[in-house]
N, C-alpha and C positions, 0 to 999 in steps of 0.2 A: 742262867743257873744261879748266879749270885743273888739276883733280885728275888728269885723264888725262895731261896733260903732265908733272905731277910724278911720276906712276907710271912713265912712260917714262924720265924722267931718272934715277929711282932704279934702274930695271932696267939702264940703260946704265952707271951707276956701278958696279954689281955685276957687270957683264959679261954680263947676261942680255938684251941687246937682240935677240939671235937668238930668244929665247923669245917676245918681244913680236912679232917678225916672223912666227914660226910661228903664233901665235894669230891675228894679222890674216889670214894666208894661209888658214887653215882656215875662219875666219869668213866671209871673202868667198867662198870656194868653196861653202860651204853656202848662203849667201844666193843665189848664182847658180844653184845646183842647184834651190833652192826656186822661184825665179822661172821657171826653165825647165820644171819639172814642172807648175807652175801654168798656164803657157801651153799645154802639151800637153793638160791636162785641159779647159781652156776651149775649145780648138779641136776636141777630140774631141766634146765635147757639142754644139758647133755643127754639126759634120759629121754626127753622128747625127741631129740634129733636121732637117737638110736632106734626108738620104737614109737613112731608117730601114732600108731593105733592105740597106745596106752596113755594118751594125753590127759584124758579125764581123771584117771586114777592117780597119775603122777601129780597133777595140779592139786587135787584134793589132799593128798598126803603132804604136799609142800605147804599148803595154806595152814593145815593143822599144825605142822611143825613150827612154822613162823609164828603162829599165835601162841604156842607154848613158850617160845623164846621171848616174845614181847611180854608175856605174862611174868616171866622171870625178871625182865628189865623193870617192869612196873613195880614188882615186889621190892627190888633194890631201891627204886625211887621212894617208895613208901617208907622204907627203913631209914633212908637218908633224911627224910623230912621229920622223922621222929626226933632228930637232934635239934631241929629248929624249934 
């Protein structure tokens, strides 16, 4: 904790607080995307276990949702790179 506060203070002193913010933004974006895709995978497996005959439609919907989440994560990455 203390080391990270010192790193933030050093970055602020050098005018790089925006870079710290960009790093935090993309980090939180990737964590959120990982959690979202994990939830999709868990619910897909549960749905297929309950209704094996609907496997195709469940997988299709899950892939589309995962792609939308990945798109949001890539959008966050692009915004973070704007600071660099």
